[in-house]
Every structure is written in C-alpha cells, then in structure tokens.
C-alpha positions as CSV (number, residue, x, y, z in Angstrom):
1,M,0.0,0.0,0.0
2,N,1.1,3.5,-0.7
3,K,1.7,5.2,2.6
4,G,0.8,8.6,1.2
5,L,-2.8,7.6,0.5
6,M,-3.8,6.1,3.8
7,S,-2.6,6.9,7.2
8,E,-0.8,4.2,9.2
9,N,-3.4,4.6,12.0
10,L,-6.3,4.0,9.6
11,R,-4.6,1.1,7.9
12,E,-3.9,-0.5,11.3
13,E,-7.5,0.1,12.6
14,I,-9.0,-1.5,9.5
15,A,-6.6,-4.4,9.6
16,K,-7.6,-5.0,13.3
17,E,-11.2,-4.9,12.3
18,L,-10.7,-7.4,9.5
19,G,-8.5,-9.7,11.7
20,V,-5.4,-9.1,9.6
21,Y,-3.3,-7.1,12.1
22,E,-2.2,-10.1,14.1
23,Q,-0.1,-11.2,11.2
24,V,1.5,-7.7,10.9
25,K,2.2,-7.7,14.7
26,K,3.6,-11.2,14.5
27,D,6.0,-10.1,11.7
28,G,7.2,-7.1,13.8
29,G,5.2,-4.5,12.0
30,S,5.9,-5.7,8.5
31,W,3.1,-6.0,6.0
32,K,5.0,-8.2,3.6
33,N,3.2,-11.4,4.6
34,V,-0.3,-10.0,4.4
35,S,-2.0,-11.4,1.3
36,S,-3.0,-9.3,-1.6
37,K,-6.6,-10.3,-1.0
38,D,-6.4,-9.0,2.6
39,C,-4.7,-5.8,1.4
40,G,-7.5,-5.4,-1.2
41,N,-10.1,-5.8,1.5
42,I,-8.3,-3.1,3.6
43,V,-8.4,-0.7,0.6
44,K,-12.0,-1.5,-0.1
45,K,-13.0,-0.8,3.5
46,A,-11.0,2.5,3.4
47,I,-12.9,3.6,0.3
48,E,-16.2,2.8,2.0
49,I,-15.2,4.9,5.0
50,A,-14.1,7.8,2.7
51,N,-17.4,7.6,0.7
52,R,-19.5,7.7,3.9
53,S,-17.6,10.8,5.1
54,V,-18.2,12.5,1.8
55,E,-21.9,11.6,1.8
56,N,-22.3,13.0,5.3
57,K,-21.0,16.4,4.4
C-alpha cells in the first residue's frame, strides 16, 4: 500500500477490524506477509469509509 494515500493509523485500525493485524504484529510491523486479497479488503474498507464521510458532508 502507498503510505501517502492512507494513514498508518487508519490502515492498522481497518486491519484489526478485519483480523489481519495479528499477522502484521507477529511479523514485527511488516506488511509483507499480508495477502494481496487482505490488502485489497483493507483498501475496499477505506474507500467505504471515505465515501461515507463525503456523503455525510
């Protein structure tokens, strides 16, 4: 994931919600063993959150 597009805090929060963050924690903070499917799910969730915030303005 491009760090410039999503804050580290948001990425970690979504990963925790999706149950992916345990792998990151186990790997000492590295995202390299997170599957592309899980990364895609994190991005999809971030887009949903962004869309909701735009709709609520």
